[in-house]
Rosetta silent file (secondary structure, phi, psi, omega in degrees, C-alpha in Angstrom):
SEQUENCE: MSENENLKVKVRHLTKCFGDLKVLDDVSFDIKKGDFVCIVGPTGCGKTTFLKCLVGLFPLTSGEILVDGEPADPKKHNLSFVFQNPSHLPWLTVEKNIRYGLELKKAPEALIKERTEEILGLLGLEKVRNSYPHQLSASTVQRIVIGRSFAMHPDLLLMDEPYGQMDIKMRYYLEDEVIKLWKATGSTVIFITHNVEEAVYLADKCLILSQKPTTIKEELVIDLPRPRDIASPEFVKLREYVTSQIKWW
SCORE:     score description
SCORE:     0.000 S_00000001
   1 L     0.000  131.250  179.206   -0.016    0.007   -0.002 S_00000001
   2 L   -72.571  167.102  179.674    1.430    3.395   -1.001 S_00000001
   3 L   -61.534  -40.222 -179.903    1.705    6.225    1.536 S_00000001
   4 L   -67.475  -37.075  179.473   -1.220    8.064   -0.062 S_00000001
   5 L   -68.502  -24.396 -179.072   -3.399    4.955   -0.015 S_00000001
   6 L   -87.448   -2.294 -177.892   -2.665    4.561    3.701 S_00000001
   7 E   -85.411  131.746  173.028   -3.801    8.121    4.496 S_00000001
   8 E   -95.495  -48.038 -179.492   -7.218    8.578    6.067 S_00000001
   9 E  -125.658  132.713  177.095   -7.166   12.325    6.757 S_00000001
  10 E  -128.587  116.199 -179.284   -5.057   14.955    5.027 S_00000001
  11 E  -112.172  126.441 -177.835   -5.162   18.550    6.284 S_00000001
  12 E  -132.426  119.786  173.586   -3.380   21.207    4.318 S_00000001
  13 E    53.202   39.409  178.589   -2.991   24.917    5.198 S_00000001
  14 E   -69.359  121.547  176.266   -6.238   24.967    7.162 S_00000001
  15 E  -128.258  135.149  177.478   -7.157   28.448    8.321 S_00000001
  16 E  -134.468  121.645  177.135  -10.349   29.408   10.096 S_00000001
  17 E  -117.903  145.408  168.750  -11.323   32.956   11.020 S_00000001
  18 E  -115.806   97.704 -171.853  -14.401   34.323   12.726 S_00000001
  19 L    62.894 -124.254  179.626  -14.428   37.923   11.529 S_00000001
  20 L   -85.400   -5.980 -177.712  -11.103   39.406   12.637 S_00000001
  21 E   -89.455  116.405  175.382  -10.370   36.538   15.018 S_00000001
  22 E   -91.972  117.511 -178.724   -8.038   33.900   13.526 S_00000001
  23 E   -94.447  -52.072  178.523   -8.564   30.633   15.371 S_00000001
  24 E  -110.306  131.091 -171.556   -6.694   28.110   13.148 S_00000001
  25 E  -125.118   95.917  171.858   -3.629   29.382   11.339 S_00000001
  26 E    57.676   53.410 -176.897   -2.198   27.373    8.400 S_00000001
  27 E   -88.478  129.825  176.670   -2.627   23.930   10.064 S_00000001
  28 E  -139.757  134.788  173.451   -1.333   20.900    8.163 S_00000001
  29 E  -168.828  168.171  178.724   -0.988   17.263    9.197 S_00000001
  30 E  -122.890  149.205  172.126   -1.802   13.654    8.144 S_00000001
  31 E  -128.956  126.039 -179.922   -3.576   10.800    9.860 S_00000001
  32 E   -82.477  156.688  177.433   -3.100    7.238    8.703 S_00000001
  33 L   -57.970  132.963  177.385   -5.822    4.622    8.450 S_00000001
  34 L    83.971   -1.507  178.516   -6.329    2.867   11.784 S_00000001
  35 L   -72.770  153.055  168.271   -4.465    5.497   13.842 S_00000001
  36 E  -112.536  106.018 -173.083   -5.629    6.651   17.250 S_00000001
  37 E  -115.283  128.939  174.632   -4.761   10.359   17.328 S_00000001
  38 E  -104.549  142.110  176.353   -5.280   12.649   20.338 S_00000001
  39 E  -113.671  121.597 -179.340   -5.382   16.417   19.955 S_00000001
  40 E  -128.924  161.647  179.289   -4.301   18.422   23.012 S_00000001
  41 L   168.739  174.598 -179.306   -3.576   22.065   23.644 S_00000001
  42 L   -60.091  152.862  178.329   -4.431   25.014   25.865 S_00000001
  43 L   -57.090  133.767  177.876   -8.045   25.654   26.750 S_00000001
  44 L    79.688   11.625 -173.727   -9.792   27.614   23.986 S_00000001
  45 L   -81.550  -10.401  176.721   -7.074   26.998   21.431 S_00000001
  46 L   114.694   17.796 -178.687   -9.442   25.706   18.723 S_00000001
  47 H   -61.581  -49.307 -176.763   -9.560   21.935   19.192 S_00000001
  48 H   -71.344  -33.857  177.373  -13.368   21.735   18.803 S_00000001
  49 H   -57.623  -39.622  178.894  -13.309   24.308   15.965 S_00000001
  50 H   -61.404  -47.729 -178.837  -11.129   21.895   13.988 S_00000001
  51 H   -59.246  -40.984 -179.314  -13.589   19.040   14.475 S_00000001
  52 H   -69.787  -27.762  170.981  -16.466   21.249   13.357 S_00000001
  53 H   -66.755  -42.403 -176.980  -14.500   22.203   10.254 S_00000001
  54 H   -61.304  -37.127 -176.894  -13.897   18.522    9.575 S_00000001
  55 L   -94.236    3.743  175.634  -17.585   17.663    9.673 S_00000001
  56 L    85.241    8.187  178.519  -18.675   20.684    7.686 S_00000001
  57 L   -73.673  -29.106  175.956  -20.386   22.593   10.482 S_00000001
  58 L  -118.554  130.629  172.786  -17.935   25.470    9.901 S_00000001
  59 L   -71.276  147.717  179.059  -16.801   26.504    6.392 S_00000001
  60 L   -77.296  142.628  171.315  -13.018   26.788    5.973 S_00000001
  61 L   -73.367  -43.843  174.286  -11.559   30.255    5.526 S_00000001
  62 E  -160.952  167.230 -179.272   -8.830   28.678    3.433 S_00000001
  63 E    93.706 -170.541 -178.779   -7.023   25.367    3.011 S_00000001
  64 E  -149.025  152.317  171.995   -8.502   21.881    2.670 S_00000001
  65 E  -126.063  118.984 -179.745   -9.482   18.794    4.648 S_00000001
  66 E  -112.916  137.052  171.247   -9.483   15.548    2.705 S_00000001
  67 E  -120.593  120.315 -175.044  -10.830   12.192    3.850 S_00000001
  68 L    56.777   36.584  177.083   -9.771    9.297    1.656 S_00000001
  69 L    81.086    0.581  179.298   -8.505   11.841   -0.872 S_00000001
  70 E  -122.812  154.644  177.087  -11.800   13.721   -1.149 S_00000001
  71 E   -53.211  133.512 -177.304  -13.153   16.831    0.563 S_00000001
  72 L   -56.448  129.000 -175.645  -14.566   15.860    3.926 S_00000001
  73 L  -150.552  108.343 -178.239  -18.332   15.278    3.598 S_00000001
  74 L   -60.641  -22.217  178.747  -20.419   13.567    6.353 S_00000001
  75 L   -75.766  -22.191 -178.106  -22.967   12.623    3.680 S_00000001
  76 L  -101.748  -41.352 -175.784  -20.332   10.680    1.764 S_00000001
  77 L   -92.332  147.997 -179.609  -17.921    9.448    4.416 S_00000001
  78 L   -82.394   83.612 -175.248  -18.682    6.993    7.194 S_00000001
  79 E  -109.597  144.292  173.053  -18.146    9.309   10.158 S_00000001
  80 E  -131.536  159.410 -173.833  -19.368    8.864   13.742 S_00000001
  81 E  -137.215  141.120  171.031  -19.263   11.275   16.690 S_00000001
  82 E  -132.934  122.521 -178.062  -19.081   11.077   20.475 S_00000001
  83 E  -115.379  171.812 -176.501  -19.310   14.315   22.422 S_00000001
  84 L   -67.981  -41.993  179.903  -19.050   15.287   26.092 S_00000001
  85 L   -74.118  141.922 -177.225  -22.749   16.075   26.412 S_00000001
  86 L   -55.106  134.145 -179.080  -25.051   13.069   26.545 S_00000001
  87 L  -131.736   22.691  174.643  -26.306   12.089   23.098 S_00000001
  88 L   -75.866  167.294  177.134  -28.165    8.874   23.936 S_00000001
  89 L  -105.595  104.342 -168.915  -31.841    8.488   23.074 S_00000001
  90 L   -64.703  -20.694 -178.484  -33.659    8.231   26.441 S_00000001
  91 L   -88.724   -0.541  178.444  -36.787    6.672   25.005 S_00000001
  92 L  -111.297  147.917  175.699  -34.911    3.703   23.577 S_00000001
  93 L   -68.254  170.589  176.832  -33.460    0.669   25.394 S_00000001
  94 H   -53.762  -50.946 -179.043  -29.726   -0.004   25.441 S_00000001
  95 H   -59.825  -44.275 -176.139  -30.044   -2.475   22.528 S_00000001
  96 H   -70.537  -31.150  174.484  -32.178   -0.113   20.475 S_00000001
  97 H   -61.611  -45.924 -177.163  -29.774    2.787   21.102 S_00000001
  98 H   -67.844  -32.976  177.686  -26.944    0.707   19.703 S_00000001
  99 H   -72.213  -24.611 -162.666  -29.025   -0.399   16.706 S_00000001
 100 H   -57.172  -50.254 -178.399  -30.197    3.128   15.952 S_00000001
 101 H   -61.176  -39.681  176.873  -27.386    4.416   13.718 S_00000001
 102 H   -64.879  -36.210  177.724  -27.346    1.247   11.634 S_00000001
 103 H   -66.558  -40.327  176.002  -31.100    1.478   11.227 S_00000001
 104 H   -59.950  -37.868  178.340  -30.781    5.057   10.022 S_00000001
 105 L   -77.780   -1.116 -179.729  -28.287    3.898    7.419 S_00000001
 106 L    57.306   43.141  174.838  -30.812    1.197    6.377 S_00000001
 107 L   -69.609  154.157  176.728  -28.258   -1.552    6.971 S_00000001
 108 L   -59.433  145.973 -177.897  -29.486   -5.153    6.431 S_00000001
 109 H   -58.978  -38.631  178.816  -31.175   -6.607    9.513 S_00000001
 110 H   -60.911  -39.531  178.515  -28.673   -9.461    9.691 S_00000001
 111 H   -69.312  -41.795  178.298  -25.801   -6.958    9.869 S_00000001
 112 H   -58.431  -46.071 -179.744  -27.616   -4.864   12.482 S_00000001
 113 H   -62.642  -45.328 -178.704  -28.099   -7.931   14.669 S_00000001
 114 H   -60.539  -49.023 -178.537  -24.480   -9.023   14.224 S_00000001
 115 H   -66.502  -40.221 -178.899  -22.986   -5.624   15.042 S_00000001
 116 H   -62.930  -44.813  179.199  -25.337   -5.041   17.954 S_00000001
 117 H   -64.600  -39.303  177.449  -24.467   -8.368   19.558 S_00000001
 118 H   -57.694  -47.142 -176.737  -20.768   -7.681   18.953 S_00000001
 119 H   -70.724  -44.057  178.085  -20.942   -4.329   20.740 S_00000001
 120 H   -57.613  -37.801  178.971  -23.119   -5.575   23.568 S_00000001
 121 H   -71.553  -46.193 -178.258  -20.571   -8.364   24.162 S_00000001
 122 H   -61.916  -35.202 -176.470  -17.490   -6.195   23.920 S_00000001
 123 L   -96.833    1.694  177.350  -18.875   -3.635   26.341 S_00000001
 124 L    65.486   36.970 -175.615  -20.470   -6.110   28.742 S_00000001
 125 L  -104.418    6.248 -176.037  -23.949   -4.672   28.204 S_00000001
 126 H   -57.689  -37.091 -174.288  -25.820   -7.935   27.542 S_00000001
 127 H   -74.628  -20.314  179.620  -27.487   -8.010   30.976 S_00000001
 128 H  -112.043   20.351 -174.377  -28.859   -4.449   30.586 S_00000001
 129 L   -59.169  -32.118 -178.386  -29.799   -4.673   26.886 S_00000001
 130 L   -97.866    7.940  177.942  -33.488   -4.123   27.740 S_00000001
 131 L   -84.947  162.295  176.343  -32.922   -1.322   30.271 S_00000001
 132 L  -104.467  152.688 -175.501  -33.490    2.314   29.571 S_00000001
 133 H   -52.248  -36.885 -176.317  -30.751    4.939   30.072 S_00000001
 134 H   -66.784  -15.384  179.037  -32.452    6.572   33.091 S_00000001
 135 H   -90.786    3.203 -171.026  -32.091    3.241   34.927 S_00000001
 136 L  -122.978  164.874  179.874  -28.307    3.155   34.450 S_00000001
 137 L   -74.289  162.719  179.833  -25.220    4.955   35.720 S_00000001
 138 H   -60.632  -37.608 -179.467  -23.669    7.857   33.804 S_00000001
 139 H   -68.562  -34.972  178.675  -20.665    5.774   32.789 S_00000001
 140 H   -69.033  -39.537  177.205  -22.907    3.006   31.449 S_00000001
 141 H   -59.722  -41.373 -179.290  -24.904    5.577   29.440 S_00000001
 142 H   -68.613  -31.844  175.479  -21.647    6.879   27.920 S_00000001
 143 H   -64.283  -35.654  177.321  -20.703    3.283   27.038 S_00000001
 144 H   -61.957  -44.706 -178.606  -24.004    3.071   25.129 S_00000001
 145 H   -63.885  -44.420  178.489  -23.129    6.196   23.162 S_00000001
 146 H   -61.821  -45.669  178.996  -19.649    4.926   22.417 S_00000001
 147 H   -60.382  -40.430  178.697  -21.045    1.522   21.453 S_00000001
 148 H   -61.923  -41.446  178.902  -23.558    3.054   19.081 S_00000001
 149 H   -66.345  -45.193  179.535  -20.766    4.913   17.302 S_00000001
 150 H   -71.540  -25.230  177.084  -18.494    1.891   16.996 S_00000001
 151 H   -59.917  -25.676  177.798  -21.405   -0.297   15.820 S_00000001
 152 L   -72.000  -11.087 -170.533  -21.221    1.728   12.597 S_00000001
 153 L    46.112   56.114 -173.348  -17.638    0.447   12.125 S_00000001
 154 L   -65.228  147.219  171.539  -16.905    4.049   11.127 S_00000001
 155 L   -66.761  -33.676 -175.623  -13.995    4.837    8.870 S_00000001
 156 E  -141.791  122.839  177.201  -13.413    7.871   11.087 S_00000001
 157 E  -111.715  124.507 -179.791  -14.626    8.337   14.697 S_00000001
 158 E  -109.165  124.505 -177.431  -14.471   11.818   16.178 S_00000001
 159 E  -124.597  120.252 -174.489  -14.528   12.147   19.966 S_00000001
 160 E  -110.993   95.163 -179.185  -14.702   15.523   21.668 S_00000001
 161 L    42.117   59.173 -174.191  -13.748   15.251   25.366 S_00000001
 162 L   -72.010  -13.398 -178.799  -16.274   12.424   25.887 S_00000001
 163 L  -113.618   19.172 -174.264  -15.179   11.765   29.506 S_00000001
 164 L   -58.722  -27.126 -178.340  -14.978   15.327   30.724 S_00000001
 165 L  -102.071    9.112 -179.061  -17.622   14.819   33.397 S_00000001
 166 L   -93.460  151.151  173.606  -16.386   11.445   34.649 S_00000001
 167 L   -76.299  170.249 -169.515  -14.329   10.801   37.751 S_00000001
 168 H   -61.320  -41.828 -179.588  -10.797    9.419   37.290 S_00000001
 169 H   -62.360  -43.882  179.359  -11.746    5.761   37.887 S_00000001
 170 H   -67.523  -36.965  178.249  -14.535    5.901   35.332 S_00000001
 171 H   -58.265  -48.934 -178.331  -12.307    7.684   32.823 S_00000001
 172 H   -64.874  -37.047  178.742   -9.708    4.867   32.880 S_00000001
 173 H   -62.236  -48.368 -178.244  -12.437    2.252   32.623 S_00000001
 174 H   -67.667  -35.555  176.238  -14.004    3.961   29.630 S_00000001
 175 H   -60.322  -42.727  178.213  -10.642    4.609   27.989 S_00000001
 176 H   -65.664  -33.446  175.964   -9.924    0.882   28.135 S_00000001
 177 H   -65.442  -41.901  179.606  -13.329    0.192   26.560 S_00000001
 178 H   -64.642  -41.278  177.301  -12.559    2.521   23.683 S_00000001
 179 H   -60.773  -41.121  177.957   -9.209    0.881   23.076 S_00000001
 180 H   -59.229  -48.123 -178.289  -10.920   -2.511   23.020 S_00000001
 181 H   -68.103  -40.325  177.390  -13.484   -1.318   20.457 S_00000001
 182 H   -58.619  -45.456  178.197  -10.872    0.494   18.338 S_00000001
 183 H   -63.960  -37.427 -175.413   -8.808   -2.680   18.099 S_00000001
 184 H   -73.708  -32.109 -174.661  -11.860   -4.766   17.263 S_00000001
 185 H  -100.886  -21.705 -179.126  -13.219   -2.487   14.512 S_00000001
 186 L    74.107   17.229  179.719  -10.083   -1.009   12.962 S_00000001
 187 L   -69.863  158.267  169.330  -11.593    2.494   12.935 S_00000001
 188 E   -93.388  131.658 -174.220   -9.500    5.635   12.728 S_00000001
 189 E  -122.138  132.803  167.744  -10.058    7.798   15.818 S_00000001
 190 E  -114.503  118.650 -170.482   -9.498   11.517   16.421 S_00000001
 191 E  -121.161  115.571  176.679   -9.897   12.152   20.130 S_00000001
 192 E   -93.406  133.249  179.841   -9.868   15.668   21.608 S_00000001
 193 L  -151.137  150.455  169.209   -8.930   16.036   25.229 S_00000001
 194 L   -97.917   -0.526 -173.150   -7.545   18.630   27.622 S_00000001
 195 L   -98.688  111.063 -177.194   -6.248   15.800   29.874 S_00000001
 196 H   -63.474  -44.399  179.677   -2.587   15.084   29.034 S_00000001
 197 H   -59.584  -40.400  176.928   -2.487   11.768   30.857 S_00000001
 198 H   -60.250  -45.556 -179.195   -5.516   10.619   28.881 S_00000001
 199 H   -61.079  -44.395 -179.950   -3.821   11.568   25.617 S_00000001
 200 H   -69.955  -28.481  179.894   -0.637    9.678   26.424 S_00000001
 201 H   -71.683  -36.165 -173.271   -2.684    6.684   27.605 S_00000001
 202 H   -95.782  -36.341 -160.891   -4.728    6.464   24.421 S_00000001
 203 L   -84.520  147.607  162.585   -2.829    7.799   21.454 S_00000001
 204 L   -80.708  -35.670 -177.758   -0.584    6.399   18.752 S_00000001
 205 E  -142.663  139.424 -179.260    0.129   10.006   17.880 S_00000001
 206 E  -118.211  122.200  173.179   -0.493   13.255   19.785 S_00000001
 207 E   -91.867  115.184 -179.187   -1.018   16.566   18.001 S_00000001
 208 E   -99.398  119.308 -175.640    0.036   19.381   20.333 S_00000001
 209 E   -96.723  156.359  178.147   -1.583   22.691   19.482 S_00000001
 210 L   -89.706  177.461  167.401   -0.387   26.201   20.246 S_00000001
 211 L   -65.556  163.325  175.356   -2.306   29.160   21.678 S_00000001
 212 L   -66.485  143.554   -6.603   -4.508   31.098   19.209 S_00000001
 213 L   -67.000  127.382 -162.805   -3.937   31.699   16.405 S_00000001
 214 E   -80.555  131.633  173.197   -3.526   27.950   16.569 S_00000001
 215 L  -128.000  171.299  171.399   -0.846   25.975   14.740 S_00000001
 216 E   -81.864  113.032  177.970    0.533   22.480   15.206 S_00000001
 217 E   -74.857  -39.389 -178.983    3.387   22.877   17.684 S_00000001
 218 E  -161.839  145.342  168.741    4.434   19.238   17.464 S_00000001
 219 E  -106.099  109.042 -172.589    3.323   15.847   16.173 S_00000001
 220 E  -108.588  118.640  175.786    4.465   13.397   18.846 S_00000001
 221 E   -76.899  128.923  176.837    4.482    9.609   18.275 S_00000001
 222 L  -104.435   97.053 -173.154    3.492    7.705   21.432 S_00000001
 223 L  -104.440   65.463  179.411    5.308    4.424   20.986 S_00000001
 224 L  -115.046  145.179 -179.897    4.420    2.649   24.243 S_00000001
 225 L   -69.048  153.796  175.708    3.189   -0.946   24.514 S_00000001
 226 L  -111.065  145.388   -1.774   -0.483   -1.575   25.390 S_00000001
 227 L   -70.716  147.486 -173.815   -1.907   -1.900   27.943 S_00000001
 228 L   -89.923  141.924 -178.973   -0.043    1.160   29.174 S_00000001
 229 L  -100.792  109.768 -175.208    1.310    1.518   32.674 S_00000001
 230 L   -68.729  -14.488 -179.507    0.711    5.078   33.868 S_00000001
 231 L   -94.371   -7.325 -177.804    3.308    4.594   36.614 S_00000001
 232 L   -67.595  150.271  179.139    6.140    3.507   34.281 S_00000001
 233 H   -61.054  -35.326  179.421    9.064    5.901   33.892 S_00000001
 234 H   -64.132  -42.322  179.507    8.509    6.004   30.116 S_00000001
 235 H   -66.244  -48.338 -178.316    4.865    7.017   30.519 S_00000001
 236 H   -60.611  -39.914  178.818    5.619    9.631   33.150 S_00000001
 237 H   -63.233  -42.718 -179.826    8.391   11.140   31.010 S_00000001
 238 H   -68.126  -41.606  179.450    6.058   11.487   28.008 S_00000001
 239 H   -60.987  -43.172 -179.972    3.259   12.947   30.116 S_00000001
 240 H   -67.923  -33.715  179.183    5.588   15.520   31.610 S_00000001
 241 H   -66.515  -47.073 -179.045    6.988   16.384   28.169 S_00000001
 242 H   -62.620  -40.200  178.587    3.528   16.958   26.622 S_00000001
 243 H   -59.664  -42.991 -179.175    2.532   19.046   29.641 S_00000001
 244 H   -66.391  -35.067  179.402    5.639   21.230   29.246 S_00000001
 245 H   -67.324  -31.673  177.919    4.924   21.697   25.535 S_00000001
 246 H   -75.952  -37.693 -174.509    1.447   22.958   26.326 S_00000001
 247 H   -76.482  -34.988 -170.967    2.567   25.251   29.157 S_00000001
 248 L  -113.007  135.389 -176.236    5.569   26.936   27.559 S_00000001
 249 L  -125.590    0.000    0.000    5.630   28.839   24.253 S_00000001
């Protein structure tokens, strides 16, 4: 496979302005198929703005974003989203929540059943499949949302601080669930977080953003074995390095 064939996302000279305010300034980077990429940077630096440009919610001021060599288009590309705010459907059971995206895509019933059972099994949700979200814990509800997205076997999954409201124990639990699903489905993931430890725990590659007007300060490969030991000297060194890159300009 050539280098271009292995590219999932190609961003070139992306600039986004809101009036006189320049948020993204000539941003360029590549993401390979199957990568797990975390985007970190100072609060308010434009992480979410980039995602909204990628999905077409914001028009680009200049530059381009290509997915599989074509301009990013949610109507054409198989994209899924997980956001910090709850996005489950409270009137549907766990099983029906997970089926929902596939049903919208009018997938064959046999495929819907297969994918739903796969996700219920991977996330340990079989026993609550007929429960409603209001009957479950916040972390279980977020597992439902994550499961629904991965059930699509998306080419590209976009996650915007999905664990921001979770305590530390729940965060690690859900992070492990996402890694499990990512490995099982082969999706490409772009994960935005303000939590440096989370980024080093999850990512193959970490994009470190600058203050506004935002550029890519560094593309850092995280080459640590999985599962990752947050107490290991190698992990601690990388976490401290990324923190220093965000703090000092």
